[in-house]
PDBQT receptor file of N, H, CA, C and O in Angstrom, charges set to zero:
ATOM      1  N   UNK A   1       0.839  -1.167   0.000  1.00  0.00    +0.000 N 
ATOM      2  CA  UNK A   1       0.000   0.000   0.000  1.00  0.00    +0.000 C 
ATOM      3  C   UNK A   1       0.891   1.240   0.000  1.00  0.00    +0.000 C 
ATOM      4  O   UNK A   1       1.858   1.316   0.758  1.00  0.00    +0.000 OA
ATOM      5  N   UNK A   2       0.575   2.175  -0.822  1.00  0.00    +0.000 N 
ATOM      6  H   UNK A   2      -0.211   2.113  -1.438  1.00  0.00    +0.000 HD
ATOM      7  CA  UNK A   2       1.320   3.436  -0.885  1.00  0.00    +0.000 C 
ATOM      8  C   UNK A   2       0.414   4.541  -0.363  1.00  0.00    +0.000 C 
ATOM      9  O   UNK A   2      -0.728   4.690  -0.799  1.00  0.00    +0.000 OA
ATOM     10  N   UNK A   3       0.942   5.305   0.572  1.00  0.00    +0.000 N 
ATOM     11  H   UNK A   3       1.869   5.183   0.927  1.00  0.00    +0.000 HD
ATOM     12  CA  UNK A   3       0.198   6.422   1.139  1.00  0.00    +0.000 C 
ATOM     13  C   UNK A   3       1.023   7.662   0.889  1.00  0.00    +0.000 C 
ATOM     14  O   UNK A   3       2.085   7.836   1.488  1.00  0.00    +0.000 OA
ATOM     15  N   UNK A   4       0.553   8.512   0.022  1.00  0.00    +0.000 N 
ATOM     16  H   UNK A   4      -0.309   8.370  -0.464  1.00  0.00    +0.000 HD
ATOM     17  CA  UNK A   4       1.288   9.713  -0.339  1.00  0.00    +0.000 C 
ATOM     18  C   UNK A   4       0.477  10.923   0.109  1.00  0.00    +0.000 C 
ATOM     19  O   UNK A   4      -0.717  11.026  -0.172  1.00  0.00    +0.000 OA
ATOM     20  N   UNK A   5       1.137  11.824   0.800  1.00  0.00    +0.000 N 
ATOM     21  H   UNK A   5       2.107  11.740   1.028  1.00  0.00    +0.000 HD
ATOM     22  CA  UNK A   5       0.441  13.027   1.231  1.00  0.00    +0.000 C 
ATOM     23  C   UNK A   5       0.808  13.406   2.640  1.00  0.00    +0.000 C 
ATOM     24  O   UNK A   5       1.853  13.005   3.151  1.00  0.00    +0.000 OA
ATOM     25  N   UNK A   6      -0.054  14.181   3.269  1.00  0.00    +0.000 N 
ATOM     26  H   UNK A   6      -0.903  14.507   2.854  1.00  0.00    +0.000 HD
ATOM     27  CA  UNK A   6       0.195  14.694   4.609  1.00  0.00    +0.000 C 
ATOM     28  C   UNK A   6      -0.984  14.379   5.511  1.00  0.00    +0.000 C 
ATOM     29  O   UNK A   6      -2.078  14.054   5.049  1.00  0.00    +0.000 OA
ATOM     30  N   UNK A   7      -0.735  14.482   6.801  1.00  0.00    +0.000 N 
ATOM     31  H   UNK A   7       0.154  14.746   7.176  1.00  0.00    +0.000 HD
ATOM     32  CA  UNK A   7      -1.774  14.268   7.793  1.00  0.00    +0.000 C 
ATOM     33  C   UNK A   7      -1.713  15.446   8.760  1.00  0.00    +0.000 C 
ATOM     34  O   UNK A   7      -0.627  15.926   9.082  1.00  0.00    +0.000 OA
ATOM     35  N   UNK A   8      -2.860  15.911   9.221  1.00  0.00    +0.000 N 
ATOM     36  H   UNK A   8      -3.743  15.520   8.959  1.00  0.00    +0.000 HD
ATOM     37  CA  UNK A   8      -2.915  17.020  10.167  1.00  0.00    +0.000 C 
ATOM     38  C   UNK A   8      -3.356  16.478  11.521  1.00  0.00    +0.000 C 
ATOM     39  O   UNK A   8      -4.330  15.731  11.613  1.00  0.00    +0.000 OA
ATOM     40  N   UNK A   9      -2.629  16.861  12.572  1.00  0.00    +0.000 N 
ATOM     41  H   UNK A   9      -1.838  17.468  12.497  1.00  0.00    +0.000 HD
ATOM     42  CA  UNK A   9      -2.959  16.485  13.944  1.00  0.00    +0.000 C 
ATOM     43  C   UNK A   9      -3.380  17.770  14.647  1.00  0.00    +0.000 C 
ATOM     44  O   UNK A   9      -2.677  18.776  14.555  1.00  0.00    +0.000 OA
ATOM     45  N   UNK A  10      -4.497  17.756  15.338  1.00  0.00    +0.000 N 
ATOM     46  H   UNK A  10      -5.068  16.939  15.413  1.00  0.00    +0.000 HD
ATOM     47  CA  UNK A  10      -4.905  18.968  16.038  1.00  0.00    +0.000 C 
ATOM     48  C   UNK A  10      -5.451  18.636  17.415  1.00  0.00    +0.000 C 
ATOM     49  O   UNK A  10      -5.921  17.527  17.672  1.00  0.00    +0.000 OA
ATOM     50  N   UNK A  11      -5.378  19.618  18.282  1.00  0.00    +0.000 N 
ATOM     51  H   UNK A  11      -4.996  20.518  18.074  1.00  0.00    +0.000 HD
ATOM     52  CA  UNK A  11      -5.937  19.519  19.631  1.00  0.00    +0.000 C 
ATOM     53  C   UNK A  11      -6.967  20.625  19.767  1.00  0.00    +0.000 C 
ATOM     54  O   UNK A  11      -6.818  21.704  19.193  1.00  0.00    +0.000 OA
ATOM     55  N   UNK A  12      -8.011  20.346  20.532  1.00  0.00    +0.000 N 
ATOM     56  H   UNK A  12      -8.132  19.469  20.998  1.00  0.00    +0.000 HD
ATOM     57  CA  UNK A  12      -9.011  21.377  20.756  1.00  0.00    +0.000 C 
ATOM     58  C   UNK A  12      -9.355  21.430  22.232  1.00  0.00    +0.000 C 
ATOM     59  O   UNK A  12      -9.115  20.479  22.976  1.00  0.00    +0.000 OA
ATOM     60  N   UNK A  13      -9.917  22.545  22.642  1.00  0.00    +0.000 N 
ATOM     61  H   UNK A  13     -10.112  23.317  22.038  1.00  0.00    +0.000 HD
ATOM     62  CA  UNK A  13     -10.322  22.679  24.036  1.00  0.00    +0.000 C 
ATOM     63  C   UNK A  13     -11.539  21.797  24.282  1.00  0.00    +0.000 C 
ATOM     64  O   UNK A  13     -12.326  21.541  23.370  1.00  0.00    +0.000 OA
ATOM     65  N   UNK A  14     -11.685  21.343  25.506  1.00  0.00    +0.000 N 
ATOM     66  H   UNK A  14     -11.046  21.551  26.246  1.00  0.00    +0.000 HD
ATOM     67  CA  UNK A  14     -12.819  20.476  25.856  1.00  0.00    +0.000 C 
ATOM     68  C   UNK A  14     -13.721  21.131  26.890  1.00  0.00    +0.000 C 
ATOM     69  O   UNK A  14     -14.636  20.496  27.414  1.00  0.00    +0.000 OA
ATOM     70  N   UNK A  15     -13.465  22.394  27.182  1.00  0.00    +0.000 N 
ATOM     71  H   UNK A  15     -12.722  22.910  26.756  1.00  0.00    +0.000 HD
ATOM     72  CA  UNK A  15     -14.280  23.108  28.148  1.00  0.00    +0.000 C 
ATOM     73  C   UNK A  15     -15.589  23.531  27.489  1.00  0.00    +0.000 C 
ATOM     74  O   UNK A  15     -15.911  23.112  26.377  1.00  0.00    +0.000 OA
ATOM     75  N   UNK A  16     -16.329  24.364  28.197  1.00  0.00    +0.000 N 
ATOM     76  H   UNK A  16     -16.068  24.705  29.100  1.00  0.00    +0.000 HD
ATOM     77  CA  UNK A  16     -17.577  24.879  27.644  1.00  0.00    +0.000 C 
ATOM     78  C   UNK A  16     -17.315  25.601  26.331  1.00  0.00    +0.000 C 
ATOM     79  O   UNK A  16     -16.177  25.931  25.996  1.00  0.00    +0.000 OA
ATOM     80  N   UNK A  17     -18.386  25.837  25.603  1.00  0.00    +0.000 N 
ATOM     81  H   UNK A  17     -19.310  25.569  25.874  1.00  0.00    +0.000 HD
ATOM     82  CA  UNK A  17     -18.280  26.511  24.309  1.00  0.00    +0.000 C 
ATOM     83  C   UNK A  17     -17.587  27.846  24.432  1.00  0.00    +0.000 C 
ATOM     84  O   UNK A  17     -17.715  28.461  25.490  1.00  0.00    +0.000 OA
ATOM     85  N   UNK A  18     -16.889  28.336  23.483  1.00  0.00    +0.000 N 
ATOM     86  H   UNK A  18     -16.785  27.836  22.623  1.00  0.00    +0.000 HD
ATOM     87  CA  UNK A  18     -16.648  27.703  22.193  1.00  0.00    +0.000 C 
ATOM     88  C   UNK A  18     -15.491  26.705  22.273  1.00  0.00    +0.000 C 
ATOM     89  O   UNK A  18     -14.560  26.882  23.059  1.00  0.00    +0.000 OA
ATOM     90  N   UNK A  19     -15.559  25.656  21.452  1.00  0.00    +0.000 N 
ATOM     91  H   UNK A  19     -16.314  25.512  20.813  1.00  0.00    +0.000 HD
ATOM     92  CA  UNK A  19     -14.458  24.705  21.340  1.00  0.00    +0.000 C 
ATOM     93  C   UNK A  19     -13.443  25.311  20.371  1.00  0.00    +0.000 C 
ATOM     94  O   UNK A  19     -13.780  25.617  19.227  1.00  0.00    +0.000 OA
ATOM     95  N   UNK A  20     -12.226  25.480  20.819  1.00  0.00    +0.000 N 
ATOM     96  H   UNK A  20     -11.952  25.231  21.748  1.00  0.00    +0.000 HD
ATOM     97  CA  UNK A  20     -11.199  26.129  20.015  1.00  0.00    +0.000 C 
ATOM     98  C   UNK A  20     -10.082  25.158  19.681  1.00  0.00    +0.000 C 
ATOM     99  O   UNK A  20      -9.674  24.360  20.526  1.00  0.00    +0.000 OA
ATOM    100  N   UNK A  21      -9.584  25.223  18.451  1.00  0.00    +0.000 N 
ATOM    101  H   UNK A  21      -9.915  25.871  17.765  1.00  0.00    +0.000 HD
ATOM    102  CA  UNK A  21      -8.402  24.448  18.086  1.00  0.00    +0.000 C 
ATOM    103  C   UNK A  21      -7.211  25.195  18.658  1.00  0.00    +0.000 C 
ATOM    104  O   UNK A  21      -6.999  26.370  18.357  1.00  0.00    +0.000 OA
ATOM    105  N   UNK A  22      -6.427  24.501  19.495  1.00  0.00    +0.000 N 
ATOM    106  H   UNK A  22      -6.599  23.547  19.740  1.00  0.00    +0.000 HD
ATOM    107  CA  UNK A  22      -5.334  25.165  20.204  1.00  0.00    +0.000 C 
ATOM    108  C   UNK A  22      -3.960  24.680  19.779  1.00  0.00    +0.000 C 
ATOM    109  O   UNK A  22      -2.957  25.239  20.222  1.00  0.00    +0.000 OA
ATOM    110  N   UNK A  23      -3.879  23.659  18.935  1.00  0.00    +0.000 N 
ATOM    111  H   UNK A  23      -4.694  23.205  18.575  1.00  0.00    +0.000 HD
ATOM    112  CA  UNK A  23      -2.583  23.187  18.460  1.00  0.00    +0.000 C 
ATOM    113  C   UNK A  23      -2.789  22.452  17.144  1.00  0.00    +0.000 C 
ATOM    114  O   UNK A  23      -3.723  21.664  17.000  1.00  0.00    +0.000 OA
ATOM    115  N   UNK A  24      -1.902  22.719  16.180  1.00  0.00    +0.000 N 
ATOM    116  H   UNK A  24      -1.142  23.360  16.297  1.00  0.00    +0.000 HD
ATOM    117  CA  UNK A  24      -1.964  22.054  14.880  1.00  0.00    +0.000 C 
ATOM    118  C   UNK A  24      -0.558  21.645  14.493  1.00  0.00    +0.000 C 
ATOM    119  O   UNK A  24       0.387  22.420  14.644  1.00  0.00    +0.000 OA
ATOM    120  N   UNK A  25      -0.419  20.422  13.991  1.00  0.00    +0.000 N 
ATOM    121  H   UNK A  25      -1.186  19.792  13.868  1.00  0.00    +0.000 HD
ATOM    122  CA  UNK A  25       0.870  19.943  13.486  1.00  0.00    +0.000 C 
ATOM    123  C   UNK A  25       0.609  19.188  12.195  1.00  0.00    +0.000 C 
ATOM    124  O   UNK A  25      -0.320  18.384  12.118  1.00  0.00    +0.000 OA
ATOM    125  N   UNK A  26       1.425  19.443  11.185  1.00  0.00    +0.000 N 
ATOM    126  H   UNK A  26       2.179  20.096  11.248  1.00  0.00    +0.000 HD
ATOM    127  CA  UNK A  26       1.309  18.748   9.908  1.00  0.00    +0.000 C 
ATOM    128  C   UNK A  26       2.517  17.854   9.741  1.00  0.00    +0.000 C 
ATOM    129  O   UNK A  26       3.651  18.292   9.932  1.00  0.00    +0.000 OA
ATOM    130  N   UNK A  27       2.280  16.597   9.384  1.00  0.00    +0.000 N 
ATOM    131  H   UNK A  27       1.358  16.241   9.228  1.00  0.00    +0.000 HD
ATOM    132  CA  UNK A  27       3.365  15.633   9.189  1.00  0.00    +0.000 C 
ATOM    133  C   UNK A  27       3.133  14.878   7.890  1.00  0.00    +0.000 C 
ATOM    134  O   UNK A  27       2.086  15.012   7.257  1.00  0.00    +0.000 OA
ATOM    135  N   UNK A  28       4.130  14.080   7.500  1.00  0.00    +0.000 N 
ATOM    136  H   UNK A  28       4.981  13.972   8.014  1.00  0.00    +0.000 HD
ATOM    137  CA  UNK A  28       3.922  13.163   6.389  1.00  0.00    +0.000 C 
ATOM    138  C   UNK A  28       2.852  12.165   6.803  1.00  0.00    +0.000 C 
ATOM    139  O   UNK A  28       2.724  11.849   7.986  1.00  0.00    +0.000 OA
ATOM    140  N   UNK A  29       2.103  11.679   5.869  1.00  0.00    +0.000 N 
ATOM    141  H   UNK A  29       2.207  11.935   4.908  1.00  0.00    +0.000 HD
ATOM    142  CA  UNK A  29       0.976  10.801   6.169  1.00  0.00    +0.000 C 
ATOM    143  C   UNK A  29       1.389   9.520   6.884  1.00  0.00    +0.000 C 
ATOM    144  O   UNK A  29       0.574   8.914   7.580  1.00  0.00    +0.000 OA
ATOM    145  N   UNK A  30       2.633   9.103   6.726  1.00  0.00    +0.000 N 
ATOM    146  H   UNK A  30       3.295   9.595   6.161  1.00  0.00    +0.000 HD
ATOM    147  CA  UNK A  30       3.067   7.841   7.328  1.00  0.00    +0.000 C 
ATOM    148  C   UNK A  30       3.513   7.981   8.780  1.00  0.00    +0.000 C 
ATOM    149  O   UNK A  30       3.828   6.975   9.416  1.00  0.00    +0.000 OA
ATOM    150  N   UNK A  31       3.551   9.200   9.324  1.00  0.00    +0.000 N 
ATOM    151  H   UNK A  31       3.296  10.017   8.808  1.00  0.00    +0.000 HD
ATOM    152  CA  UNK A  31       3.955   9.405  10.721  1.00  0.00    +0.000 C 
ATOM    153  C   UNK A  31       2.806   8.987  11.631  1.00  0.00    +0.000 C 
ATOM    154  O   UNK A  31       1.692   9.498  11.517  1.00  0.00    +0.000 OA
ATOM    155  N   UNK A  32       3.090   8.050  12.538  1.00  0.00    +0.000 N 
ATOM    156  H   UNK A  32       3.995   7.635  12.631  1.00  0.00    +0.000 HD
ATOM    157  CA  UNK A  32       2.082   7.548  13.469  1.00  0.00    +0.000 C 
ATOM    158  C   UNK A  32       1.680   8.649  14.450  1.00  0.00    +0.000 C 
ATOM    159  O   UNK A  32       2.523   9.424  14.902  1.00  0.00    +0.000 OA
ATOM    160  N   UNK A  33       0.405   8.713  14.772  1.00  0.00    +0.000 N 
ATOM    161  H   UNK A  33      -0.280   8.083  14.405  1.00  0.00    +0.000 HD
ATOM    162  CA  UNK A  33      -0.117   9.739  15.684  1.00  0.00    +0.000 C 
ATOM    163  C   UNK A  33       0.586   9.742  17.036  1.00  0.00    +0.000 C 
ATOM    164  O   UNK A  33       0.768  10.804  17.632  1.00  0.00    +0.000 OA
ATOM    165  N   UNK A  34       0.983   8.580  17.525  1.00  0.00    +0.000 N 
ATOM    166  H   UNK A  34       0.836   7.718  17.041  1.00  0.00    +0.000 HD
ATOM    167  CA  UNK A  34       1.586   8.498  18.856  1.00  0.00    +0.000 C 
ATOM    168  C   UNK A  34       2.907   9.257  18.946  1.00  0.00    +0.000 C 
ATOM    169  O   UNK A  34       3.346   9.601  20.044  1.00  0.00    +0.000 OA
ATOM    170  N   UNK A  35       3.546   9.523  17.806  1.00  0.00    +0.000 N 
ATOM    171  H   UNK A  35       3.190   9.243  16.915  1.00  0.00    +0.000 HD
ATOM    172  CA  UNK A  35       4.806  10.268  17.817  1.00  0.00    +0.000 C 
ATOM    173  C   UNK A  35       4.608  11.749  18.124  1.00  0.00    +0.000 C 
ATOM    174  O   UNK A  35       5.576  12.454  18.406  1.00  0.00    +0.000 OA
ATOM    175  N   UNK A  36       3.372  12.226  18.072  1.00  0.00    +0.000 N 
ATOM    176  H   UNK A  36       2.585  11.653  17.843  1.00  0.00    +0.000 HD
ATOM    177  CA  UNK A  36       3.099  13.647  18.282  1.00  0.00    +0.000 C 
ATOM    178  C   UNK A  36       2.619  13.984  19.680  1.00  0.00    +0.000 C 
ATOM    179  O   UNK A  36       2.507  15.166  20.006  1.00  0.00    +0.000 OA
ATOM    180  N   UNK A  37       2.331  13.003  20.521  1.00  0.00    +0.000 N 
ATOM    181  H   UNK A  37       2.422  12.043  20.257  1.00  0.00    +0.000 HD
ATOM    182  CA  UNK A  37       1.757  13.271  21.841  1.00  0.00    +0.000 C 
ATOM    183  C   UNK A  37       2.653  14.188  22.668  1.00  0.00    +0.000 C 
ATOM    184  O   UNK A  37       2.178  15.192  23.198  1.00  0.00    +0.000 OA
ATOM    185  N   UNK A  38       3.942  13.862  22.786  1.00  0.00    +0.000 N 
ATOM    186  H   UNK A  38       4.328  13.046  22.355  1.00  0.00    +0.000 HD
ATOM    187  CA  UNK A  38       4.862  14.690  23.582  1.00  0.00    +0.000 C 
ATOM    188  C   UNK A  38       4.973  16.096  22.997  1.00  0.00    +0.000 C 
ATOM    189  O   UNK A  38       5.022  17.076  23.741  1.00  0.00    +0.000 OA
ATOM    190  N   UNK A  39       5.013  16.197  21.677  1.00  0.00    +0.000 N 
ATOM    191  H   UNK A  39       4.973  15.401  21.073  1.00  0.00    +0.000 HD
ATOM    192  CA  UNK A  39       5.116  17.502  21.019  1.00  0.00    +0.000 C 
ATOM    193  C   UNK A  39       3.878  18.347  21.297  1.00  0.00    +0.000 C 
ATOM    194  O   UNK A  39       3.992  19.540  21.580  1.00  0.00    +0.000 OA
ATOM    195  N   UNK A  40       2.709  17.745  21.217  1.00  0.00    +0.000 N 
ATOM    196  H   UNK A  40       2.617  16.776  20.986  1.00  0.00    +0.000 HD
ATOM    197  CA  UNK A  40       1.466  18.474  21.489  1.00  0.00    +0.000 C 
ATOM    198  C   UNK A  40       1.445  18.963  22.931  1.00  0.00    +0.000 C 
ATOM    199  O   UNK A  40       1.085  20.112  23.185  1.00  0.00    +0.000 OA
ATOM    200  N   UNK A  41       1.828  18.104  23.886  1.00  0.00    +0.000 N 
ATOM    201  H   UNK A  41       2.121  17.170  23.679  1.00  0.00    +0.000 HD
ATOM    202  CA  UNK A  41       1.858  18.520  25.294  1.00  0.00    +0.000 C 
ATOM    203  C   UNK A  41       2.847  19.659  25.509  1.00  0.00    +0.000 C 
ATOM    204  O   UNK A  41       2.585  20.575  26.289  1.00  0.00    +0.000 OA
ATOM    205  N   UNK A  42       3.980  19.604  24.821  1.00  0.00    +0.000 N 
ATOM    206  H   UNK A  42       4.194  18.860  24.188  1.00  0.00    +0.000 HD
ATOM    207  CA  UNK A  42       4.977  20.674  24.926  1.00  0.00    +0.000 C 
ATOM    208  C   UNK A  42       4.407  21.990  24.400  1.00  0.00    +0.000 C 
ATOM    209  O   UNK A  42       4.571  23.035  25.029  1.00  0.00    +0.000 OA
ATOM    210  N   UNK A  43       3.743  21.940  23.254  1.00  0.00    +0.000 N 
ATOM    211  H   UNK A  43       3.611  21.091  22.742  1.00  0.00    +0.000 HD
ATOM    212  CA  UNK A  43       3.143  23.150  22.674  1.00  0.00    +0.000 C 
ATOM    213  C   UNK A  43       2.063  23.722  23.591  1.00  0.00    +0.000 C 
ATOM    214  O   UNK A  43       1.991  24.935  23.785  1.00  0.00    +0.000 OA
ATOM    215  N   UNK A  44       1.226  22.853  24.154  1.00  0.00    +0.000 N 
ATOM    216  H   UNK A  44       1.284  21.867  23.997  1.00  0.00    +0.000 HD
ATOM    217  CA  UNK A  44       0.171  23.321  25.051  1.00  0.00    +0.000 C 
ATOM    218  C   UNK A  44       0.756  23.940  26.315  1.00  0.00    +0.000 C 
ATOM    219  O   UNK A  44       0.237  24.941  26.808  1.00  0.00    +0.000 OA
ATOM    220  N   UNK A  45       1.823  23.361  26.842  1.00  0.00    +0.000 N 
ATOM    221  H   UNK A  45       2.245  22.548  26.441  1.00  0.00    +0.000 HD
ATOM    222  CA  UNK A  45       2.468  23.908  28.040  1.00  0.00    +0.000 C 
ATOM    223  C   UNK A  45       3.038  25.295  27.754  1.00  0.00    +0.000 C 
ATOM    224  O   UNK A  45       2.949  26.189  28.595  1.00  0.00    +0.000 OA
ATOM    225  N   UNK A  46       3.621  25.476  26.569  1.00  0.00    +0.000 N 
ATOM    226  H   UNK A  46       3.693  24.750  25.886  1.00  0.00    +0.000 HD
ATOM    227  CA  UNK A  46       4.164  26.792  26.196  1.00  0.00    +0.000 C 
ATOM    228  C   UNK A  46       3.071  27.837  26.098  1.00  0.00    +0.000 C 
ATOM    229  O   UNK A  46       3.327  29.024  26.297  1.00  0.00    +0.000 OA
ATOM    230  N   UNK A  47       1.862  27.411  25.795  1.00  0.00    +0.000 N 
ATOM    231  H   UNK A  47       1.654  26.447  25.634  1.00  0.00    +0.000 HD
ATOM    232  CA  UNK A  47       0.737  28.341  25.686  1.00  0.00    +0.000 C 
ATOM    233  C   UNK A  47       0.017  28.531  27.015  1.00  0.00    +0.000 C 
ATOM    234  O   UNK A  47      -1.028  29.179  27.070  1.00  0.00    +0.000 OA
ATOM    235  N   UNK A  48       0.578  27.964  28.098  1.00  0.00    +0.000 N 
ATOM    236  H   UNK A  48       1.428  27.438  28.054  1.00  0.00    +0.000 HD
ATOM    237  CA  UNK A  48      -0.001  28.164  29.418  1.00  0.00    +0.000 C 
ATOM    238  C   UNK A  48      -1.059  27.160  29.797  1.00  0.00    +0.000 C 
ATOM    239  O   UNK A  48      -1.718  27.317  30.825  1.00  0.00    +0.000 OA
ATOM    240  N   UNK A  49      -1.239  26.138  28.999  1.00  0.00    +0.000 N 
ATOM    241  H   UNK A  49      -0.704  26.010  28.163  1.00  0.00    +0.000 HD
ATOM    242  CA  UNK A  49      -2.230  25.101  29.327  1.00  0.00    +0.000 C 
ATOM    243  C   UNK A  49      -1.712  24.280  30.496  1.00  0.00    +0.000 C 
ATOM    244  O   UNK A  49      -0.557  23.854  30.484  1.00  0.00    +0.000 OA
ATOM    245  N   UNK A  50      -2.536  24.053  31.498  1.00  0.00    +0.000 N 
ATOM    246  H   UNK A  50      -3.474  24.399  31.508  1.00  0.00    +0.000 HD
ATOM    247  CA  UNK A  50      -2.142  23.303  32.684  1.00  0.00    +0.000 C 
ATOM    248  C   UNK A  50      -1.836  21.857  32.312  1.00  0.00    +0.000 C 
ATOM    249  O   UNK A  50      -2.719  21.120  31.874  1.00  0.00    +0.000 OA
ATOM    250  N   UNK A  51      -0.597  21.465  32.488  1.00  0.00    +0.000 N 
ATOM    251  H   UNK A  51       0.120  22.064  32.845  1.00  0.00    +0.000 HD
ATOM    252  CA  UNK A  51      -0.181  20.113  32.138  1.00  0.00    +0.000 C 
ATOM    253  C   UNK A  51       0.340  19.362  33.356  1.00  0.00    +0.000 C 
ATOM    254  O   UNK A  51       1.295  18.593  33.248  1.00  0.00    +0.000 OA
ATOM    255  N   UNK A  52      -0.285  19.579  34.521  1.00  0.00    +0.000 N 
ATOM    256  H   UNK A  52      -1.061  20.203  34.609  1.00  0.00    +0.000 HD
ATOM    257  CA  UNK A  52       0.170  18.887  35.726  1.00  0.00    +0.000 C 
ATOM    258  C   UNK A  52       0.113  17.378  35.551  1.00  0.00    +0.000 C 
ATOM    259  O   UNK A  52       0.991  16.664  36.033  1.00  0.00    +0.000 OA
ATOM    260  N   UNK A  53      -0.901  16.894  34.874  1.00  0.00    +0.000 N 
ATOM    261  H   UNK A  53      -1.615  17.475  34.482  1.00  0.00    +0.000 HD
ATOM    262  CA  UNK A  53      -1.027  15.463  34.638  1.00  0.00    +0.000 C 
ATOM    263  C   UNK A  53      -1.424  15.230  33.184  1.00  0.00    +0.000 C 
ATOM    264  O   UNK A  53      -2.610  15.095  32.883  1.00  0.00    +0.000 OA
ATOM    265  N   UNK A  54      -0.440  15.181  32.273  1.00  0.00    +0.000 N 
ATOM    266  H   UNK A  54       0.523  15.290  32.517  1.00  0.00    +0.000 HD
ATOM    267  CA  UNK A  54      -0.761  15.028  30.851  1.00  0.00    +0.000 C 
ATOM    268  C   UNK A  54      -1.508  13.741  30.538  1.00  0.00    +0.000 C 
ATOM    269  O   UNK A  54      -2.171  13.648  29.504  1.00  0.00    +0.000 OA
ATOM    270  N   UNK A  55      -1.412  12.742  31.420  1.00  0.00    +0.000 N 
ATOM    271  H   UNK A  55      -0.874  12.817  32.259  1.00  0.00    +0.000 HD
ATOM    272  CA  UNK A  55      -2.111  11.479  31.167  1.00  0.00    +0.000 C 
ATOM    273  C   UNK A  55      -3.620  11.662  31.181  1.00  0.00    +0.000 C 
ATOM    274  O   UNK A  55      -4.346  10.823  30.649  1.00  0.00    +0.000 OA
ATOM    275  N   UNK A  56      -4.109  12.753  31.785  1.00  0.00    +0.000 N 
ATOM    276  H   UNK A  56      -3.519  13.435  32.217  1.00  0.00    +0.000 HD
ATOM    277  CA  UNK A  56      -5.551  12.986  31.838  1.00  0.00    +0.000 C 
ATOM    278  C   UNK A  56      -6.057  13.784  30.645  1.00  0.00    +0.000 C 
ATOM    279  O   UNK A  56      -7.265  13.972  30.495  1.00  0.00    +0.000 OA
ATOM    280  N   UNK A  57      -5.156  14.254  29.799  1.00  0.00    +0.000 N 
ATOM    281  H   UNK A  57      -4.175  14.102  29.920  1.00  0.00    +0.000 HD
ATOM    282  CA  UNK A  57      -5.583  14.994  28.616  1.00  0.00    +0.000 C 
ATOM    283  C   UNK A  57      -6.381  14.072  27.703  1.00  0.00    +0.000 C 
ATOM    284  O   UNK A  57      -5.920  12.973  27.392  1.00  0.00    +0.000 OA
ATOM    285  N   UNK A  58      -7.563  14.490  27.269  1.00  0.00    +0.000 N 
ATOM    286  H   UNK A  58      -7.937  15.383  27.521  1.00  0.00    +0.000 HD
ATOM    287  CA  UNK A  58      -8.324  13.650  26.348  1.00  0.00    +0.000 C 
ATOM    288  C   UNK A  58      -7.627  13.603  24.995  1.00  0.00    +0.000 C 
ATOM    289  O   UNK A  58      -7.314  14.643  24.415  1.00  0.00    +0.000 OA
ATOM    290  N   UNK A  59      -7.389  12.413  24.502  1.00  0.00    +0.000 N 
ATOM    291  H   UNK A  59      -7.644  11.569  24.973  1.00  0.00    +0.000 HD
ATOM    292  CA  UNK A  59      -6.711  12.236  23.224  1.00  0.00    +0.000 C 
ATOM    293  C   UNK A  59      -7.554  11.365  22.312  1.00  0.00    +0.000 C 
ATOM    294  O   UNK A  59      -8.370  10.563  22.766  1.00  0.00    +0.000 OA
ATOM    295  N   UNK A  60      -7.343  11.537  21.040  1.00  0.00    +0.000 N 
ATOM    296  H   UNK A  60      -6.680  12.188  20.671  1.00  0.00    +0.000 HD
ATOM    297  CA  UNK A  60      -7.950  10.644  20.071  1.00  0.00    +0.000 C 
ATOM    298  C   UNK A  60      -7.393   9.250  20.315  1.00  0.00    +0.000 C 
ATOM    299  O   UNK A  60      -6.221   9.109  20.663  1.00  0.00    +0.000 OA
ATOM    300  N   UNK A  61      -8.199   8.232  20.142  1.00  0.00    +0.000 N 
ATOM    301  H   UNK A  61      -9.151   8.346  19.859  1.00  0.00    +0.000 HD
ATOM    302  CA  UNK A  61      -7.782   6.864  20.447  1.00  0.00    +0.000 C 
ATOM    303  C   UNK A  61      -6.445   6.497  19.814  1.00  0.00    +0.000 C 
ATOM    304  O   UNK A  61      -5.633   5.825  20.450  1.00  0.00    +0.000 OA
ATOM    305  N   UNK A  62      -6.201   6.918  18.590  1.00  0.00    +0.000 N 
ATOM    306  H   UNK A  62      -6.861   7.464  18.073  1.00  0.00    +0.000 HD
ATOM    307  CA  UNK A  62      -4.964   6.542  17.904  1.00  0.00    +0.000 C 
ATOM    308  C   UNK A  62      -3.762   7.341  18.392  1.00  0.00    +0.000 C 
ATOM    309  O   UNK A  62      -2.633   7.012  18.028  1.00  0.00    +0.000 OA
ATOM    310  N   UNK A  63      -3.964   8.385  19.206  1.00  0.00    +0.000 N 
ATOM    311  H   UNK A  63      -4.882   8.652  19.501  1.00  0.00    +0.000 HD
ATOM    312  CA  UNK A  63      -2.853   9.193  19.705  1.00  0.00    +0.000 C 
ATOM    313  C   UNK A  63      -2.229   8.634  20.974  1.00  0.00    +0.000 C 
ATOM    314  O   UNK A  63      -1.186   9.127  21.404  1.00  0.00    +0.000 OA
ATOM    315  N   UNK A  64      -2.821   7.640  21.576  1.00  0.00    +0.000 N 
ATOM    316  H   UNK A  64      -3.668   7.240  21.227  1.00  0.00    +0.000 HD
ATOM    317  CA  UNK A  64      -2.306   7.133  22.849  1.00  0.00    +0.000 C 
ATOM    318  C   UNK A  64      -1.049   6.308  22.640  1.00  0.00    +0.000 C 
ATOM    319  O   UNK A  64      -0.955   5.501  21.714  1.00  0.00    +0.000 OA
ATOM    320  N   UNK A  65      -0.099   6.529  23.512  1.00  0.00    +0.000 N 
ATOM    321  H   UNK A  65      -0.175   7.184  24.264  1.00  0.00    +0.000 HD
ATOM    322  CA  UNK A  65       1.136   5.763  23.432  1.00  0.00    +0.000 C 
ATOM    323  C   UNK A  65       0.941   4.419  24.117  1.00  0.00    +0.000 C 
ATOM    324  O   UNK A  65       0.109   4.296  25.016  1.00  0.00    +0.000 OA
ATOM    325  N   UNK A  66       1.705   3.405  23.698  1.00  0.00    +0.000 N 
ATOM    326  H   UNK A  66       2.380   3.504  22.968  1.00  0.00    +0.000 HD
ATOM    327  CA  UNK A  66       1.536   2.067  24.290  1.00  0.00    +0.000 C 
ATOM    328  C   UNK A  66       1.908   2.021  25.749  1.00  0.00    +0.000 C 
ATOM    329  O   UNK A  66       1.817   0.966  26.376  1.00  0.00    +0.000 OA
TER     330      UNK A  66
């Protein structure tokens, strides 16, 4: 199977409305989602998002690390 192109990974707020996209990363389509978890947490921390316990951050099922 050949997969050519890009994939977009994004995070959004989960609080009350409005739901805002707070982080976006573009990678080659073959990059597994789990490789971006640490990067997303780093970006959110730089923006002041409380990351006391990153394990509680809601993630898309495919973004979870083993």
